[in-house]
VOPAGU-2260 file (C-alpha; in pm, 1 decimal, decimal comma):
REM VOPAGU-2260
SITE   aa  ch    i         X         Y         Z
SITE  MET   A    0     366,1     737,2    3120,4
SITE  LYS   A    1     339,6    1094,4    3304,6
SITE  ASP   A    2     304,9    1361,6    3094,1
SITE  ILE   A    3     492,2    1686,2    3301,4
SITE  ARG   A    4     510,9    1963,0    3068,7
SITE  LEU   A    5     553,7    2219,3    3349,2
SITE  ILE   A    6     782,5    2224,0    3599,7
SITE  CYS   A    7     722,2    2545,2    3899,2
SITE  LEU   A    8    1059,9    2572,2    4054,4
SITE  ASP   A    9    1023,9    2825,6    4436,5
SITE  MET   A   10    1419,2    2923,8    4534,1
SITE  ASP   A   11    1521,2    2981,2    4830,7
SITE  GLY   A   12    1493,7    2634,1    5071,4
SITE  THR   A   13    1357,8    2417,7    4770,3
SITE  LEU   A   14    1562,3    2517,9    4464,8
SITE  LEU   A   15    1885,3    2648,4    4606,0
SITE  ASP   A   16    2168,6    2555,6    4879,2
SITE  ASP   A   17    2169,2    2720,0    5203,1
SITE  ASP   A   18    2388,8    3060,4    5077,5
SITE  HIS   A   19    2059,6    3171,1    4877,4
SITE  VAL   A   20    2227,0    3124,8    4544,5
SITE  THR   A   21    2353,3    2771,0    4417,6
SITE  VAL   A   22    2161,1    2516,1    4284,9
SITE  PRO   A   23    2312,7    2215,9    4357,8
SITE  PRO   A   24    2458,4    2027,0    4115,6
SITE  ARG   A   25    2180,9    1732,9    4094,4
SITE  ASN   A   26    1918,3    1961,4    4065,0
SITE  VAL   A   27    2081,7    2143,3    3747,5
SITE  ALA   A   28    2145,9    1796,1    3580,3
SITE  ALA   A   29    1770,2    1626,9    3643,9
SITE  LEU   A   30    1635,4    1981,9    3531,3
SITE  ARG   A   31    1830,3    2026,6    3241,6
SITE  ALA   A   32    1762,1    1640,3    3172,5
SITE  ALA   A   33    1408,8    1701,4    3217,7
SITE  ALA   A   34    1409,8    2012,3    2962,9
SITE  GLU   A   35    1513,4    1766,3    2730,9
SITE  ARG   A   36    1239,9    1525,3    2751,6
SITE  GLY   A   37     984,4    1845,1    2663,3
SITE  ALA   A   38     955,6    2030,0    3021,0
SITE  ALA   A   39     926,1    2349,3    3041,8
SITE  VAL   A   40    1170,2    2437,9    3295,1
SITE  THR   A   41    1004,0    2764,3    3529,5
SITE  ILE   A   42    1106,2    2949,5    3829,8
SITE  ALA   A   43     842,2    3023,5    4067,5
SITE  SER   A   44     954,2    3274,9    4296,2
SITE  GLY   A   45     923,6    3548,8    4536,3
SITE  ARG   A   46    1204,4    3735,0    4388,1
SITE  ALA   A   47    1238,3    4021,1    4109,6
SITE  TRP   A   48    1391,8    3931,1    3780,5
SITE  SER   A   49    1668,6    4115,5    3808,8
SITE  LEU   A   50    1803,1    3901,8    4134,9
SITE  LEU   A   51    1768,1    3583,7    3932,8
SITE  GLN   A   52    2059,3    3642,7    3668,1
SITE  GLY   A   53    2288,1    3415,7    3888,9
SITE  VAL   A   54    2000,4    3147,7    3920,8
SITE  ASN   A   55    1920,3    3158,8    3529,5
SITE  ALA   A   56    2259,9    3102,0    3460,6
SITE  GLN   A   57    2333,2    2838,5    3670,3
SITE  LEU   A   58    1998,9    2651,7    3514,2
SITE  GLY   A   59    2072,0    2689,7    3145,0
SITE  VAL   A   60    1727,8    2609,6    3086,9
SITE  THR   A   61    1449,4    2839,0    3200,7
SITE  ARG   A   62    1158,7    2895,7    2947,9
SITE  TYR   A   63     945,7    3113,5    3173,0
SITE  ALA   A   64     975,6    3276,6    3536,5
SITE  VAL   A   65     668,1    3365,4    3771,0
SITE  LEU   A   66     810,3    3680,6    4005,0
SITE  SER   A   67     701,7    3884,0    4299,0
SITE  ASN   A   68     490,4    3536,3    4465,5
SITE  GLY   A   69     271,5    3540,3    4084,6
SITE  ALA   A   70     235,1    3947,9    4040,5
SITE  ALA   A   71     393,7    3865,0    3667,6
SITE  VAL   A   72     528,1    3623,0    3434,8
SITE  LEU   A   73     795,6    3664,7    3221,5
SITE  ASP   A   74     881,1    3469,4    2886,6
SITE  VAL   A   75    1204,8    3427,3    2926,0
SITE  THR   A   76    1295,4    3339,6    2576,4
SITE  THR   A   77    1079,2    3647,0    2424,5
SITE  GLY   A   78    1131,8    3836,4    2664,6
SITE  GLU   A   79     772,8    3955,4    2679,9
SITE  TRP   A   80     541,5    4011,9    2988,6
SITE  LEU   A   81     285,4    3809,3    3005,0
SITE  TYR   A   82      96,4    3829,7    3249,0
SITE  ARG   A   83      95,4    4137,8    3588,2
SITE  ARG   A   84     -67,6    4234,7    3856,5
SITE  PRO   A   85      63,0    4566,4    4029,2
SITE  VAL   A   86      22,6    4723,5    4320,4
SITE  ASP   A   87    -251,1    4986,3    4315,0
SITE  PRO   A   88      15,1    5349,5    4391,1
SITE  ALA   A   89    -275,5    5444,5    4577,7
SITE  ALA   A   90    -130,4    5232,9    4862,2
SITE  ARG   A   91     214,1    5212,4    4737,4
SITE  ARG   A   92     294,8    5523,5    4824,4
SITE  PRO   A   93     162,6    5589,4    5162,7
SITE  ILE   A   94     312,1    5260,6    5259,8
SITE  LEU   A   95     671,4    5295,7    5137,8
SITE  SER   A   96     691,8    5668,6    5355,6
SITE  LEU   A   97     574,2    5478,7    5682,1
SITE  LEU   A   98     821,7    5194,7    5651,7
SITE  LEU   A   99    1118,1    5474,3    5581,7
SITE  GLU   A  100     962,3    5643,8    5857,6
SITE  TRP   A  101     944,4    5331,3    6036,9
SITE  GLY   A  102    1322,3    5269,9    5969,0
SITE  LEU   A  103    1215,6    4950,7    5828,7
SITE  PRO   A  104    1421,2    4777,4    5583,8
SITE  PHE   A  105    1246,6    4703,2    5254,5
SITE  GLU   A  106    1292,1    4656,1    4882,6
SITE  VAL   A  107    1033,7    4717,1    4568,5
SITE  TYR   A  108    1044,1    4451,7    4271,7
SITE  CYS   A  109     923,4    4679,2    3915,6
SITE  GLU   A  110     914,2    4533,8    3613,3
SITE  GLY   A  111    1162,1    4287,2    3689,1
SITE  GLU   A  112    1344,4    4547,7    3856,2
SITE  ASN   A  113    1451,3    4545,4    4215,9
SITE  TYR   A  114    1490,6    4941,0    4371,2
SITE  ILE   A  115    1618,5    5047,3    4736,9
SITE  GLN   A  116    1607,8    5382,9    4835,1
SITE  ALA   A  117    1999,9    5513,6    4830,9
SITE  ASP   A  118    2044,0    5610,1    5219,7
SITE  ARG   A  119    1841,4    5274,8    5280,2
SITE  MET   A  120    2121,5    5083,0    5073,0
SITE  GLU   A  121    2342,4    4915,4    5373,1
SITE  GLN   A  122    2061,1    4883,8    5628,0
SITE  VAL   A  123    1879,8    4621,3    5343,2
SITE  VAL   A  124    2209,6    4468,3    5196,7
SITE  SER   A  125    2319,6    4354,8    5569,1
SITE  SER   A  126    1937,5    4211,2    5602,7
SITE  ALA   A  127    2024,3    3942,8    5270,8
SITE  LEU   A  128    1957,5    3601,3    5374,2
SITE  SER   A  129    2288,1    3520,0    5331,4
SITE  PRO   A  130    2661,3    3705,2    5243,4
SITE  GLU   A  131    2628,8    3565,9    4893,9
SITE  PHE   A  132    2265,3    3701,3    4845,7
SITE  ALA   A  133    2405,5    4047,7    5010,9
SITE  GLN   A  134    2671,7    4093,3    4713,1
SITE  VAL   A  135    2356,7    3995,6    4428,3
SITE  LEU   A  136    2199,0    4285,1    4640,0
SITE  ARG   A  137    2424,9    4522,9    4565,9
SITE  THR   A  138    2500,0    4423,4    4247,8
SITE  CYS   A  139    2151,8    4418,9    4059,5
SITE  SER   A  140    1934,7    4698,7    4255,2
SITE  HIS   A  141    1879,1    5009,7    4228,5
SITE  PHE   A  142    1924,5    5323,3    4483,9
SITE  PRO   A  143    1728,4    5630,5    4379,3
SITE  ALA   A  144    1759,0    5882,5    4619,8
SITE  ASP   A  145    1386,6    5927,3    4616,1
SITE  LEU   A  146    1214,9    5584,9    4623,5
SITE  ASN   A  147     877,6    5686,7    4555,6
SITE  ALA   A  148     960,9    5955,6    4308,5
SITE  ALA   A  149    1161,7    5706,8    4139,5
SITE  LEU   A  150     858,9    5424,4    4103,6
SITE  GLU   A  151     609,1    5698,6    3987,0
SITE  GLY   A  152     464,6    5564,3    3621,7
SITE  LYS   A  153     610,9    5207,5    3669,3
SITE  ALA   A  154     423,2    4881,0    3806,0
SITE  VAL   A  155     494,4    4826,1    4130,7
SITE  GLU   A  156     478,6    4403,8    4153,0
SITE  LYS   A  157     613,6    4338,7    4523,0
SITE  ILE   A  158     674,4    4534,4    4842,6
SITE  HIS   A  159     951,1    4306,7    5077,1
SITE  ILE   A  160    1004,1    4422,3    5399,5
SITE  PHE   A  161    1318,4    4207,1    5606,7
SITE  HIS   A  162    1216,0    4252,6    5923,7
SITE  VAL   A  163     875,1    4311,7    6098,2
SITE  PRO   A  164     989,9    4373,4    6455,6
SITE  PRO   A  165     712,6    4130,5    6646,2
SITE  GLU   A  166     556,2    4472,6    6861,5
SITE  ARG   A  167     521,8    4647,5    6517,0
SITE  ARG   A  168     365,7    4416,8    6316,1
SITE  GLN   A  169     -10,1    4404,2    6371,2
SITE  ALA   A  170      19,6    4811,5    6313,7
SITE  LEU   A  171     151,7    4755,5    5995,5
SITE  LEU   A  172    -119,8    4526,3    5863,0
SITE  ASP   A  173    -350,6    4745,5    6047,4
SITE  LYS   A  174    -204,1    5030,0    5820,3
SITE  VAL   A  175    -197,8    4768,8    5492,5
SITE  GLU   A  176    -562,9    4705,8    5529,6
SITE  ALA   A  177    -638,3    5080,9    5598,5
SITE  TRP   A  178    -426,9    5225,7    5269,1
SITE  GLY   A  179    -503,4    4871,1    5073,2
SITE  PRO   A  180    -630,9    4623,3    4948,8
SITE  LEU   A  181    -321,2    4454,1    4939,8
SITE  ALA   A  182    -239,5    4044,3    4986,5
SITE  VAL   A  183      -2,8    3981,9    5301,1
SITE  THR   A  184     244,5    3680,5    5257,1
SITE  THR   A  185     558,9    3528,6    5430,3
SITE  SER   A  186     848,3    3323,1    5318,3
SITE  PHE   A  187    1077,9    3323,4    5636,5
SITE  SER   A  188    1045,2    3445,4    6004,1
SITE  GLU   A  189     965,2    3747,8    6059,1
SITE  ASN   A  190     972,3    3933,1    5704,4
SITE  MET   A  191     628,6    4096,9    5532,9
SITE  GLU   A  192     553,4    4062,6    5160,2
SITE  LEU   A  193     310,4    4267,5    5035,3
SITE  THR   A  194     162,3    4239,3    4706,2
SITE  ALA   A  195    -203,0    4362,7    4494,7
SITE  PRO   A  196    -493,4    4118,2    4599,8
SITE  GLY   A  197    -532,1    3800,6    4441,7
SITE  VAL   A  198    -161,1    3788,7    4370,9
SITE  ASN   A  199     -22,8    3393,7    4445,1
SITE  LYS   A  200     242,1    3159,8    4248,7
SITE  GLY   A  201     -58,5    2914,2    4209,7
SITE  ALA   A  202    -303,2    3229,2    4015,9
SITE  ALA   A  203      32,1    3305,3    3795,7
SITE  VAL   A  204      57,3    2963,7    3717,0
SITE  ARG   A  205    -310,3    2895,2    3626,7
SITE  ALA   A  206    -291,4    3241,0    3412,2
SITE  LEU   A  207      34,3    3072,8    3270,2
SITE  CYS   A  208    -124,5    2731,4    3233,7
SITE  GLY   A  209    -427,0    2882,2    3066,9
SITE  LYS   A  210    -216,9    3040,7    2755,6
SITE  LEU   A  211     -24,9    2692,4    2665,2
SITE  GLY   A  212    -308,4    2424,8    2742,8
SITE  LEU   A  213    -216,2    2260,1    3000,0
SITE  GLU   A  214    -402,1    2104,1    3292,9
SITE  PRO   A  215    -303,0    2042,2    3690,8
SITE  GLU   A  216    -175,7    1710,1    3582,8
SITE  GLN   A  217      11,3    1854,7    3376,7
SITE  VAL   A  218     217,2    2046,0    3626,6
SITE  MET   A  219     503,5    1952,1    3881,6
SITE  ALA   A  220     552,6    2216,1    4110,5
SITE  PHE   A  221     806,9    2254,1    4433,3
SITE  GLY   A  222     805,4    2509,0    4726,1
SITE  ASP   A  223     819,6    2479,0    5122,4
SITE  ALA   A  224     673,7    2797,7    5250,9
SITE  GLY   A  225     357,4    3014,2    5302,2
SITE  ASN   A  226     410,1    3169,3    4981,4
SITE  ASP   A  227     401,9    2816,3    4778,4
SITE  VAL   A  228      49,3    2689,2    4968,2
SITE  GLU   A  229    -163,7    2791,3    4670,7
SITE  LEU   A  230      85,3    2644,2    4342,6
SITE  LEU   A  231     160,7    2346,8    4588,9
SITE  ARG   A  232    -248,4    2257,5    4662,2
SITE  TRP   A  233    -313,1    2320,6    4279,9
SITE  ALA   A  234     -47,7    2167,4    4101,7
SITE  GLY   A  235    -126,8    1788,8    4023,9
SITE  TRP   A  236     249,7    1720,9    4090,4
SITE  SER   A  237     349,1    1903,7    4392,0
SITE  PHE   A  238     622,9    1875,7    4594,9
SITE  ALA   A  239     711,3    2031,2    4954,7
SITE  MET   A  240    1095,9    1995,3    5064,6
SITE  ASP   A  241    1171,3    1772,0    5377,5
SITE  ASN   A  242    1265,7    2125,1    5541,7
SITE  ALA   A  243     909,1    2296,8    5396,4
SITE  SER   A  244     667,9    2459,5    5682,9
SITE  ALA   A  245     405,5    2199,1    5821,6
SITE  GLU   A  246     158,2    2461,8    5606,9
SITE  ALA   A  247     375,0    2374,6    5330,9
SITE  LYS   A  248     383,5    2049,7    5343,8
SITE  GLN   A  249      21,6    1966,4    5402,5
SITE  ALA   A  250     -73,4    2183,2    5081,8
SITE  ALA   A  251     149,9    1955,5    4863,1
SITE  HIS   A  252      57,2    1611,7    4755,5
SITE  TYR   A  253     447,8    1451,7    4821,7
SITE  THR   A  254     777,8    1554,5    4984,9
SITE  THR   A  255    1108,5    1507,7    4866,0
SITE  GLY   A  256    1414,1    1523,6    5030,9
SITE  THR   A  257    1549,9    1870,3    5150,5
SITE  ASN   A  258    1697,5    2195,3    4971,3
SITE  ARG   A  259    2091,4    2072,0    5093,7
SITE  GLU   A  260    2054,7    1763,5    4908,6
SITE  GLY   A  261    1861,4    1850,0    4583,7
SITE  GLY   A  262    1521,7    1739,5    4640,4
SITE  VAL   A  263    1420,6    1900,8    4341,2
SITE  GLY   A  264    1660,1    1650,5    4145,5
SITE  MET   A  265    1539,5    1390,0    4316,1
SITE  ALA   A  266    1215,8    1396,1    4287,4
SITE  VAL   A  267    1275,6    1498,5    3892,5
SITE  GLU   A  268    1476,2    1158,1    3850,6
SITE  GLN   A  269    1195,0     970,8    4022,5
SITE  TYR   A  270     830,4    1109,8    3908,0
SITE  LEU   A  271     971,0    1197,4    3539,5
SITE  LEU   A  272    1342,3    1101,1    3414,4
SITE  ASN   A  273    1293,5     761,1    3539,0
SITE  THR   A  274     951,5     659,7    3423,6
């Protein structure tokens, strides 16, 4: 019998339906049954914790949350931050100023919260992946008048740029390299996600497993995109969704159904509940 003790779940394109908000019933049922069997259900998301409250409520059994592509790990039960790798403020300040100057839509994840400069709110919200998620951004974000000032003295986890025009992408990467070092990843077409060097979901889950005394063979992981690759390579039971990128499929040990048909639930049923 498999000794799977931790189940790590990417959100968009993986656990969630195409509205980027709803957890399909098959996934909810399978994960709740897995939790009853002793598996710690763990969100492993690019998002900040404030943007995951609806998902957490739907699941009802979340034990840990790996956030901002692995920049932070939260013990959901106790509220304790178990791991954090923040962006250097010396890099954060000029990058945010440049993004504001260029008029690009972006948000900043900081200490579990989401920040959007007030005069860019409509631009950013209109860039959301769905109307349903746009409402999440409106209701679960902070909108300071001066974003850089609001972040002073705080641990910034991630800068998420919704859309970088192709003709400006290399110029932005050059600036990031000059002001960094920073890690650069993507999770959907034309976005860009900036974190501290070495930050990824795999590193964060390894750190969590070190605290819990777990081995890769005791971890089940699901993902669909580039920011899931390190986790999918490391976990002993890793699954790429049928709708995943080629990169994610190559990194994973197995594949499962699409996010729309409850592919997470399918794999949990087959490999954990029915064994």
